[in-house]
MDAnalysis code that builds the backbone (N, CA, C; Angstrom):
import MDAnalysis as mda
import numpy as np

u = mda.Universe.empty(564, n_residues=188, atom_resindex=np.repeat(np.arange(188), 3), trajectory=True)
u.add_TopologyAttr("name", ["N", "CA", "C"] * 188)
u.add_TopologyAttr("resid", np.arange(1, 189))
u.add_TopologyAttr("resname", ["UNK", "UNK", "UNK", "UNK", "UNK", "UNK", "UNK", "UNK", "UNK", "UNK", "UNK", "UNK", "UNK", "UNK", "UNK", "UNK", "UNK", "UNK", "UNK", "UNK", "UNK", "UNK", "UNK", "UNK", "UNK", "UNK", "UNK", "UNK", "UNK", "UNK", "UNK", "UNK", "UNK", "UNK", "UNK", "UNK", "UNK", "UNK", "UNK", "UNK", "UNK", "UNK", "UNK", "UNK", "UNK", "UNK", "UNK", "UNK", "UNK", "UNK", "UNK", "UNK", "UNK", "UNK", "UNK", "UNK", "UNK", "UNK", "UNK", "UNK", "UNK", "UNK", "UNK", "UNK", "UNK", "UNK", "UNK", "UNK", "UNK", "UNK", "UNK", "UNK", "UNK", "UNK", "UNK", "UNK", "UNK", "UNK", "UNK", "UNK", "UNK", "UNK", "UNK", "UNK", "UNK", "UNK", "UNK", "UNK", "UNK", "UNK", "UNK", "UNK", "UNK", "UNK", "UNK", "UNK", "UNK", "UNK", "UNK", "UNK", "UNK", "UNK", "UNK", "UNK", "UNK", "UNK", "UNK", "UNK", "UNK", "UNK", "UNK", "UNK", "UNK", "UNK", "UNK", "UNK", "UNK", "UNK", "UNK", "UNK", "UNK", "UNK", "UNK", "UNK", "UNK", "UNK", "UNK", "UNK", "UNK", "UNK", "UNK", "UNK", "UNK", "UNK", "UNK", "UNK", "UNK", "UNK", "UNK", "UNK", "UNK", "UNK", "UNK", "UNK", "UNK", "UNK", "UNK", "UNK", "UNK", "UNK", "UNK", "UNK", "UNK", "UNK", "UNK", "UNK", "UNK", "UNK", "UNK", "UNK", "UNK", "UNK", "UNK", "UNK", "UNK", "UNK", "UNK", "UNK", "UNK", "UNK", "UNK", "UNK", "UNK", "UNK", "UNK", "UNK", "UNK", "UNK", "UNK", "UNK", "UNK", "UNK", "UNK", "UNK", "UNK", "UNK", "UNK", "UNK"])
u.atoms.positions = np.array([
    [-46.286, -56.318, 33.484],
    [-46.380, -54.957, 33.011],
    [-47.685, -54.833, 32.223],
    [-48.517, -53.907, 32.591],
    [-49.775, -53.721, 31.864],
    [-49.650, -52.531, 30.918],
    [-50.328, -52.645, 29.814],
    [-50.342, -51.571, 28.823],
    [-51.762, -51.104, 28.660],
    [-51.918, -49.817, 28.465],
    [-53.261, -49.320, 28.171],
    [-53.503, -49.451, 26.679],
    [-54.726, -49.758, 26.321],
    [-55.107, -49.911, 24.927],
    [-55.667, -48.605, 24.407],
    [-55.368, -48.316, 23.171],
    [-55.853, -47.097, 22.549],
    [-56.442, -47.457, 21.189],
    [-57.669, -47.058, 20.948],
    [-58.316, -47.295, 19.660],
    [-57.983, -46.125, 18.739],
    [-57.488, -46.438, 17.566],
    [-57.193, -45.416, 16.570],
    [-58.359, -45.389, 15.597],
    [-59.063, -44.289, 15.567],
    [-60.223, -44.171, 14.687],
    [-59.781, -43.687, 13.312],
    [-60.503, -44.098, 12.285],
    [-60.262, -43.680, 10.899],
    [-58.873, -44.031, 10.407],
    [-58.311, -45.104, 10.895],
    [-57.012, -45.567, 10.428],
    [-57.168, -46.880, 9.689],
    [-56.388, -47.069, 8.626],
    [-56.444, -48.328, 7.885],
    [-55.783, -49.450, 8.667],
    [-54.602, -49.154, 9.215],
    [-53.911, -50.132, 10.039],
    [-53.018, -49.401, 11.015],
    [-52.660, -50.099, 12.080],
    [-51.799, -49.529, 13.111],
    [-50.731, -50.561, 13.444],
    [-49.485, -50.087, 13.511],
    [-48.399, -50.969, 13.908],
    [-47.822, -50.457, 15.216],
    [-47.735, -51.348, 16.180],
    [-47.142, -51.038, 17.476],
    [-46.100, -52.125, 17.734],
    [-44.850, -51.793, 17.459],
    [-43.794, -52.793, 17.582],
    [-43.987, -53.890, 16.563],
    [-44.084, -55.145, 17.042],
    [-44.294, -56.248, 16.111],
    [-45.761, -56.670, 16.015],
    [-46.663, -55.829, 16.500],
    [-48.095, -56.095, 16.390],
    [-48.686, -55.153, 15.348],
    [-49.403, -55.744, 14.382],
    [-50.024, -54.983, 13.306],
    [-51.496, -55.349, 13.271],
    [-52.364, -54.336, 13.362],
    [-53.806, -54.581, 13.289],
    [-54.387, -53.752, 12.166],
    [-55.512, -54.237, 11.618],
    [-56.138, -53.507, 10.524],
    [-57.616, -53.290, 10.812],
    [-58.206, -52.373, 10.054],
    [-59.583, -51.965, 10.293],
    [-60.599, -52.866, 9.612],
    [-60.196, -53.787, 8.798],
    [-61.139, -54.662, 8.108],
    [-60.456, -55.364, 6.958],
    [-61.259, -55.985, 6.095],
    [-60.725, -56.777, 4.997],
    [-59.839, -55.996, 4.052],
    [-60.335, -54.886, 3.536],
    [-59.544, -54.067, 2.618],
    [-58.315, -53.492, 3.292],
    [-58.475, -53.060, 4.520],
    [-57.343, -52.524, 5.268],
    [-56.344, -53.629, 5.598],
    [-56.827, -54.873, 5.692],
    [-55.932, -56.006, 5.899],
    [-54.981, -56.175, 4.727],
    [-55.490, -55.923, 3.510],
    [-54.626, -55.963, 2.331],
    [-53.566, -54.873, 2.438],
    [-53.982, -53.669, 2.850],
    [-53.019, -52.585, 3.045],
    [-51.960, -52.973, 4.076],
    [-52.383, -53.627, 5.153],
    [-51.434, -54.044, 6.186],
    [-50.456, -55.080, 5.630],
    [-50.964, -56.026, 4.840],
    [-50.082, -57.037, 4.234],
    [-49.083, -56.385, 3.282],
    [-49.548, -55.438, 2.475],
    [-48.642, -54.749, 1.555],
    [-47.606, -53.927, 2.323],
    [-47.998, -53.386, 3.464],
    [-47.049, -52.672, 4.328],
    [-45.943, -53.630, 4.789],
    [-46.332, -54.835, 5.171],
    [-45.329, -55.823, 5.603],
    [-44.395, -56.206, 4.452],
    [-44.947, -56.404, 3.258],
    [-44.117, -56.735, 2.095],
    [-43.149, -55.594, 1.812],
    [-43.660, -54.351, 1.862],
    [-42.810, -53.177, 1.606],
    [-41.689, -53.093, 2.639],
    [-42.031, -53.332, 3.889],
    [-41.041, -53.263, 4.965],
    [-39.984, -54.355, 4.829],
    [-40.414, -55.569, 4.512],
    [-39.486, -56.700, 4.445],
    [-38.737, -56.820, 3.119],
    [-39.421, -56.467, 1.998],
    [-38.833, -56.756, 0.695],
    [-38.652, -55.527, -0.189],
    [-39.176, -54.369, 0.204],
    [-38.957, -53.149, -0.551],
    [-40.146, -52.705, -1.394],
    [-40.002, -51.495, -1.947],
    [-41.056, -50.836, -2.709],
    [-41.442, -51.629, -3.953],
    [-40.454, -52.127, -4.688],
    [-40.759, -52.826, -5.938],
    [-41.562, -54.093, -5.695],
    [-41.226, -54.846, -4.665],
    [-41.988, -56.054, -4.337],
    [-43.418, -55.695, -3.926],
    [-43.571, -54.629, -3.148],
    [-44.914, -54.191, -2.751],
    [-45.713, -53.714, -3.961],
    [-45.045, -53.026, -4.894],
    [-45.731, -52.580, -6.112],
    [-46.265, -53.772, -6.899],
    [-45.445, -54.795, -7.070],
    [-45.870, -55.984, -7.815],
    [-47.007, -56.700, -7.091],
    [-46.889, -56.862, -5.795],
    [-47.949, -57.518, -5.035],
    [-49.237, -56.692, -5.096],
    [-49.106, -55.371, -5.022],
    [-50.280, -54.504, -5.108],
    [-50.990, -54.646, -6.434],
    [-50.237, -54.788, -7.513],
    [-50.849, -54.997, -8.832],
    [-51.592, -56.321, -8.875],
    [-51.016, -57.345, -8.248],
    [-51.658, -58.657, -8.248],
    [-53.002, -58.650, -7.536],
    [-53.118, -57.865, -6.488],
    [-54.385, -57.818, -5.743],
    [-55.188, -56.562, -6.062],
    [-54.767, -55.826, -7.082],
    [-55.422, -54.591, -7.527],
    [-55.603, -53.640, -6.353],
    [-54.494, -53.363, -5.684],
    [-54.505, -52.453, -4.548],
    [-53.264, -51.585, -4.611],
    [-53.341, -50.426, -3.986],
    [-52.178, -49.567, -3.909],
    [-51.103, -50.263, -3.097],
    [-49.848, -50.253, -3.557],
    [-48.801, -50.987, -2.868],
    [-48.313, -50.349, -1.572],
    [-48.635, -49.083, -1.326],
    [-48.125, -48.444, -0.115],
    [-49.055, -47.336, 0.325],
    [-49.826, -47.584, 1.377],
    [-50.651, -46.537, 1.973],
    [-50.444, -46.611, 3.474],
    [-50.237, -45.460, 4.083],
    [-50.242, -45.505, 5.530],
    [-51.685, -45.263, 5.961],
    [-51.966, -45.440, 7.209],
    [-53.337, -45.413, 7.685],
    [-54.101, -44.130, 7.454],
    [-53.417, -43.016, 7.272],
    [-54.100, -41.733, 7.163],
    [-54.268, -41.262, 5.725],
    [-53.759, -41.999, 4.752],
    [-53.783, -41.508, 3.378],
    [-55.047, -41.899, 2.648],
    [-55.452, -41.063, 1.661],
    [-56.600, -41.413, 0.828],
    [-56.240, -42.580, -0.078],
    [-57.270, -43.254, -0.586],
    [-57.016, -44.417, -1.424],
    [-56.649, -44.005, -2.836],
    [-55.649, -44.658, -3.381],
    [-55.323, -44.562, -4.796],
    [-54.785, -45.914, -5.215],
    [-55.175, -46.340, -6.399],
    [-54.890, -47.682, -6.863],
    [-54.230, -47.601, -8.227],
    [-53.287, -48.514, -8.515],
    [-52.573, -48.491, -9.782],
    [-53.414, -48.898, -10.978],
    [-54.515, -49.579, -10.776],
    [-55.367, -49.957, -11.889],
    [-56.600, -49.073, -11.829],
    [-56.678, -48.124, -12.754],
    [-57.735, -47.133, -12.681],
    [-58.921, -47.420, -13.576],
    [-58.788, -48.304, -14.525],
    [-59.902, -48.553, -15.416],
    [-59.835, -49.966, -15.950],
    [-60.994, -50.512, -16.254],
    [-60.986, -51.855, -16.828],
    [-60.362, -51.813, -18.221],
    [-59.711, -52.891, -18.594],
    [-59.102, -52.948, -19.915],
    [-60.184, -53.390, -20.906],
    [-60.397, -52.588, -21.910],
    [-61.362, -52.889, -22.963],
    [-60.664, -52.746, -24.304],
    [-61.150, -53.446, -25.281],
    [-60.509, -53.438, -26.595],
    [-60.729, -52.134, -27.344],
    [-61.896, -51.488, -27.187],
    [-62.249, -50.320, -27.998],
    [-61.204, -49.219, -27.969],
    [-60.954, -48.659, -26.808],
    [-60.091, -47.489, -26.711],
    [-58.754, -47.791, -26.037],
    [-58.422, -49.052, -25.887],
    [-57.136, -49.367, -25.257],
    [-55.945, -48.824, -26.047],
    [-55.985, -48.760, -27.400],
    [-54.843, -48.141, -28.096],
    [-54.677, -46.658, -27.746],
    [-55.773, -45.973, -27.537],
    [-55.698, -44.557, -27.160],
    [-55.115, -44.432, -25.757],
    [-55.587, -45.266, -24.834],
    [-55.057, -45.222, -23.472],
    [-53.574, -45.593, -23.453],
    [-53.187, -46.568, -24.266],
    [-51.765, -46.939, -24.358],
    [-50.942, -45.783, -24.909],
    [-51.489, -45.090, -25.891],
    [-50.786, -43.934, -26.451],
    [-50.594, -42.863, -25.374],
    [-51.637, -42.616, -24.599],
    [-51.530, -41.628, -23.516],
    [-50.406, -42.018, -22.567],
    [-50.350, -43.281, -22.177],
    [-49.325, -43.727, -21.229],
    [-47.916, -43.525, -21.782],
    [-47.763, -43.619, -23.088],
    [-46.451, -43.426, -23.711],
    [-46.130, -41.961, -23.961],
    [-47.121, -41.074, -23.795],
    [-46.934, -39.650, -24.094],
    [-47.415, -38.750, -22.955],
    [-47.270, -39.196, -21.717],
    [-47.764, -38.415, -20.575],
    [-47.146, -37.026, -20.498],
    [-45.926, -36.862, -20.958],
    [-45.255, -35.563, -20.899],
    [-45.711, -34.592, -21.970],
    [-46.459, -35.085, -22.955],
    [-46.932, -34.237, -24.052],
    [-48.219, -33.502, -23.675],
    [-48.559, -32.502, -24.472],
    [-49.854, -31.846, -24.319],
    [-50.926, -32.800, -24.834],
    [-51.909, -33.074, -24.006],
    [-52.977, -34.007, -24.366],
    [-54.308, -33.274, -24.216],
    [-55.121, -33.335, -25.248],
    [-56.448, -32.725, -25.220],
    [-57.480, -33.771, -25.596],
    [-58.727, -33.491, -25.283],
    [-59.819, -34.384, -25.666],
    [-59.892, -34.484, -27.178],
    [-59.723, -33.359, -27.875],
    [-59.770, -33.383, -29.337],
    [-58.681, -34.279, -29.918],
    [-57.479, -34.208, -29.374],
    [-56.390, -35.054, -29.844],
    [-56.716, -36.532, -29.631],
    [-57.259, -36.857, -28.458],
    [-57.604, -38.249, -28.162],
    [-58.716, -38.751, -29.082],
    [-59.720, -37.913, -29.327],
    [-60.808, -38.293, -30.235],
    [-60.262, -38.545, -31.633],
    [-59.359, -37.691, -32.064],
    [-58.741, -37.859, -33.378],
    [-57.956, -39.175, -33.452],
    [-57.203, -39.484, -32.399],
    [-56.440, -40.733, -32.373],
    [-57.363, -41.950, -32.395],
    [-58.559, -41.807, -31.841],
    [-59.532, -42.905, -31.824],
    [-60.366, -42.961, -33.106],
    [-60.163, -41.974, -33.992],
    [-60.964, -41.864, -35.219],
    [-62.454, -41.760, -34.922],
    [-62.765, -40.977, -33.881],
    [-64.149, -40.754, -33.486],
    [-64.395, -39.259, -33.374],
    [-65.640, -38.877, -33.531],
    [-66.006, -37.501, -33.245],
    [-65.854, -37.229, -31.757],
    [-65.696, -35.979, -31.403],
    [-65.456, -35.589, -30.013],
    [-66.540, -36.134, -29.077],
    [-67.802, -35.893, -29.383],
    [-68.893, -36.309, -28.485],
    [-68.980, -37.822, -28.379],
    [-68.783, -38.523, -29.502],
    [-68.814, -39.983, -29.483],
    [-67.652, -40.516, -28.650],
    [-66.477, -39.923, -28.838],
    [-65.312, -40.341, -28.066],
    [-65.553, -40.140, -26.570],
    [-66.050, -38.976, -26.215],
    [-66.311, -38.692, -24.800],
    [-67.250, -39.739, -24.210],
    [-68.315, -40.030, -24.911],
    [-69.305, -41.005, -24.430],
    [-68.660, -42.392, -24.266],
    [-67.918, -42.862, -25.278],
    [-67.290, -44.182, -25.207],
    [-66.210, -44.243, -24.130],
    [-65.406, -43.194, -24.029],
    [-64.317, -43.196, -23.047],
    [-64.878, -43.249, -21.633],
    [-65.880, -42.448, -21.360],
    [-66.462, -42.435, -20.014],
    [-67.153, -43.753, -19.701],
    [-67.738, -44.390, -20.694],
    [-68.368, -45.693, -20.488],
    [-67.305, -46.737, -20.139],
    [-66.162, -46.685, -20.808],
    [-65.098, -47.667, -20.563],
    [-64.368, -47.441, -19.251],
    [-64.086, -46.190, -18.930],
    [-63.236, -45.917, -17.760],
    [-64.012, -45.465, -16.530],
    [-65.230, -45.002, -16.733],
    [-66.020, -44.511, -15.610],
    [-65.666, -43.097, -15.180],
    [-64.904, -42.399, -16.028],
    [-64.530, -41.027, -15.668],
    [-64.248, -40.208, -16.922],
    [-64.280, -38.876, -16.791],
    [-63.938, -38.012, -17.929],
    [-62.488, -38.223, -18.364],
    [-62.234, -37.949, -19.637],
    [-60.929, -38.208, -20.228],
    [-59.797, -37.503, -19.506],
    [-59.932, -36.223, -19.279],
    [-58.815, -35.484, -18.687],
    [-58.620, -35.841, -17.217],
    [-59.663, -36.269, -16.538],
    [-59.514, -36.767, -15.162],
    [-58.666, -38.036, -15.189],
    [-58.959, -38.919, -16.144],
    [-58.196, -40.153, -16.293],
    [-56.729, -39.833, -16.596],
    [-56.491, -38.866, -17.479],
    [-55.117, -38.485, -17.837],
    [-54.386, -37.958, -16.601],
    [-55.025, -37.097, -15.831],
    [-54.385, -36.555, -14.615],
    [-54.042, -37.684, -13.652],
    [-54.950, -38.635, -13.469],
    [-54.671, -39.738, -12.545],
    [-53.530, -40.615, -13.066],
    [-53.447, -40.821, -14.363],
    [-52.323, -41.573, -14.922],
    [-51.017, -40.819, -14.706],
    [-51.058, -39.510, -14.872],
    [-49.858, -38.688, -14.634],
    [-49.431, -38.765, -13.174],
    [-50.389, -38.739, -12.268],
    [-50.087, -38.861, -10.837],
    [-49.453, -40.219, -10.553],
    [-50.015, -41.289, -11.116],
    [-49.440, -42.622, -10.898],
    [-48.004, -42.696, -11.410],
    [-47.765, -42.133, -12.578],
    [-46.410, -42.114, -13.135],
    [-45.472, -41.297, -12.245],
    [-45.946, -40.152, -11.784],
    [-45.138, -39.311, -10.899],
    [-44.834, -40.038, -9.585],
    [-45.818, -40.743, -9.042],
    [-45.585, -41.504, -7.809],
    [-44.474, -42.525, -8.018],
    [-44.532, -43.248, -9.136],
    [-43.498, -44.249, -9.421],
    [-42.120, -43.600, -9.517],
    [-42.048, -42.442, -10.184],
    [-40.762, -41.746, -10.313],
    [-40.261, -41.257, -8.957],
    [-41.161, -40.765, -8.114],
    [-40.759, -40.333, -6.775],
    [-40.249, -41.519, -5.951],
    [-40.862, -42.687, -6.150],
    [-40.484, -43.878, -5.395],
    [-39.170, -44.483, -5.870],
    [-38.877, -44.380, -7.164],
    [-37.783, -45.173, -7.725],
    [-36.664, -44.375, -8.387],
    [-36.772, -43.054, -8.445],
    [-35.715, -42.275, -9.095],
    [-35.233, -41.153, -8.186],
    [-34.156, -40.534, -8.606],
    [-33.660, -39.364, -7.881],
    [-33.926, -38.091, -8.680],
    [-34.852, -38.153, -9.633],
    [-35.187, -36.991, -10.450],
    [-35.717, -35.850, -9.587],
    [-35.417, -34.635, -10.012],
    [-35.943, -33.459, -9.318],
    [-37.445, -33.352, -9.574],
    [-38.124, -32.582, -8.745],
    [-39.557, -32.355, -8.912],
    [-39.830, -31.699, -10.266],
    [-38.986, -30.771, -10.686],
    [-39.176, -30.124, -11.985],
    [-39.055, -31.117, -13.132],
    [-38.102, -32.025, -13.043],
    [-37.932, -33.027, -14.101],
    [-39.126, -33.980, -14.139],
    [-39.600, -34.397, -12.975],
    [-40.777, -35.267, -12.911],
    [-41.997, -34.533, -13.460],
    [-42.145, -33.254, -13.114],
    [-43.270, -32.452, -13.622],
    [-43.265, -32.424, -15.145],
    [-42.111, -32.213, -15.739],
    [-42.012, -32.160, -17.202],
    [-42.287, -33.526, -17.821],
    [-41.755, -34.576, -17.227],
    [-41.895, -35.924, -17.788],
    [-43.322, -36.448, -17.705],
    [-44.077, -35.951, -16.740],
    [-45.435, -36.460, -16.543],
    [-46.515, -35.485, -17.004],
    [-46.107, -34.407, -17.662],
    [-47.081, -33.511, -18.276],
    [-47.655, -32.436, -17.381],
    [-47.069, -32.224, -16.215],
    [-47.576, -31.178, -15.327],
    [-46.940, -29.823, -15.600],
    [-45.964, -29.780, -16.487],
    [-45.335, -28.515, -16.848],
    [-44.321, -28.075, -15.823],
    [-44.749, -27.260, -14.888],
    [-43.838, -26.700, -13.889],
    [-43.885, -27.476, -12.576],
    [-42.820, -27.340, -11.814],
    [-42.791, -27.953, -10.492],
    [-43.885, -27.417, -9.594],
    [-44.174, -26.121, -9.705],
    [-45.221, -25.517, -8.862],
    [-46.589, -26.112, -9.186],
    [-46.898, -26.246, -10.468],
    [-48.174, -26.849, -10.864],
    [-48.246, -28.297, -10.397],
    [-47.152, -29.035, -10.585],
    [-47.105, -30.428, -10.158],
    [-47.350, -30.553, -8.655],
    [-46.677, -29.706, -7.864],
    [-46.849, -29.772, -6.403],
    [-48.313, -29.532, -6.012],
    [-48.952, -28.569, -6.659],
    [-50.344, -28.241, -6.351],
    [-51.271, -29.419, -6.661],
    [-51.128, -29.971, -7.868],
    [-51.996, -31.082, -8.274],
    [-51.697, -32.322, -7.445],
    [-50.418, -32.606, -7.197],
    [-50.038, -33.784, -6.421],
    [-50.618, -33.709, -5.013],
    [-50.497, -32.558, -4.376],
    [-51.049, -32.408, -3.022],
    [-52.563, -32.595, -3.025],
    [-53.238, -32.043, -4.036],
    [-54.698, -32.183, -4.133],
    [-55.099, -33.650, -4.323],
    [-54.382, -34.371, -5.158],
    [-54.757, -35.742, -5.494],
    [-54.286, -36.775, -4.476],
    [-53.096, -36.594, -3.924],
    [-52.494, -37.605, -3.058],
    [-52.618, -37.244, -1.577],
    [-52.756, -35.961, -1.297],
    [-52.926, -35.538, 0.086],
    [-51.631, -35.210, 0.796],
    [-50.540, -35.144, 0.056],
    [-49.247, -34.801, 0.640],
    [-48.381, -34.185, -0.449],
    [-47.276, -33.594, -0.063],
    [-46.381, -32.976, -1.048],
    [-45.513, -34.050, -1.707],
    [-44.985, -33.769, -2.911],
    [-44.087, -34.738, -3.547],
    [-42.871, -35.076, -2.686],
    [-42.296, -34.092, -2.015],
    [-41.102, -34.376, -1.207],
    [-41.441, -35.258, -0.005],
    [-42.586, -35.029, 0.632],
    [-42.996, -35.877, 1.750],
    [-43.309, -37.280, 1.258],
    [-43.976, -37.373, 0.119],
    [-44.273, -38.674, -0.468],
    [-42.972, -39.433, -0.736],
    [-42.001, -38.760, -1.333],
    [-40.714, -39.394, -1.656],
    [-40.039, -39.890, -0.380],
    [-40.011, -39.059, 0.659],
    [-39.371, -39.468, 1.914],
    [-40.042, -40.701, 2.498],
    [-41.361, -40.786, 2.343],
    [-42.117, -41.894, 2.914],
    [-42.005, -43.168, 2.085],
    [-42.034, -43.038, 0.759],
    [-42.179, -44.219, -0.088],
    [-41.002, -44.527, -0.996],
    [-39.976, -43.718, -0.999],
    [-38.861, -43.959, -1.920],
    [-38.171, -45.271, -1.605],
    [-37.747, -45.939, -2.663],
    [-36.993, -47.176, -2.531],
    [-35.687, -46.881, -1.808],
    [-35.304, -47.753, -0.910],
    [-34.049, -47.538, -0.189],
    [-32.854, -47.637, -1.133],
    [-33.077, -48.185, -2.327],
    [-31.988, -48.272, -3.302],
    [-31.682, -46.914, -3.924],
    [-32.629, -45.987, -3.858],
    [-32.415, -44.651, -4.428],
    [-31.660, -43.803, -3.408],
    [-30.611, -43.195, -3.865],
    [-29.898, -42.246, -3.016],
    [-30.069, -40.869, -3.614],
    [-30.553, -39.943, -2.809],
    [-30.846, -38.612, -3.300],
    [-29.764, -37.650, -2.863],
    [-29.466, -36.730, -3.731],
    [-28.534, -35.682, -3.374],
    [-29.316, -34.401, -3.197],
    [-28.818, -33.515, -2.369],
    [-29.555, -32.298, -2.048],
    [-29.878, -31.464, -3.274],
    [-29.009, -31.439, -4.272],
    [-29.285, -30.588, -5.427],
    [-30.282, -31.208, -6.405],
    [-30.715, -32.438, -6.193],
    [-31.669, -33.064, -7.091],
    [-33.067, -33.138, -6.509],
    [-33.276, -32.744, -5.309],
    [-34.610, -32.813, -4.704],
    [-35.501, -31.734, -5.193],
])
């Protein structure tokens, strides 16, 4: 029996039955994490992804997002840790500068030097990462996740999530949710 071959362009990896191919070295990591996720679940893939500093679950068509967004530095790590513990709160540049005991302009300069991005961009990406984890591992409603991660309303969360991740929260959940999570219709 002969099969025709088809090249998939712009894909990270392709699985056809028990054959898995990848587009290169980085995509090979994505393919390996896909196998871990398939065989051992979302949590195992998340841990392995952290070990290799790669996103634990990407299909071939998704944009890249990684759980480690900035190098760890001693200067502003207490501020970043505070943000992670208060993602659901209102966070402003002025508040962060105050927590760092720095003037606004000095804080902005130091934060961007450490993380490589503006403060509020970093906060939004941290909120997205937290929301992704909740979509993967909980049965919380979109509104509850929006409130817990600082997006306010479900509508705002859906808009930002689609812009950043390239898909809706419900589609993301269907694709990446842990099989241990059971969802009920009234909680979606």
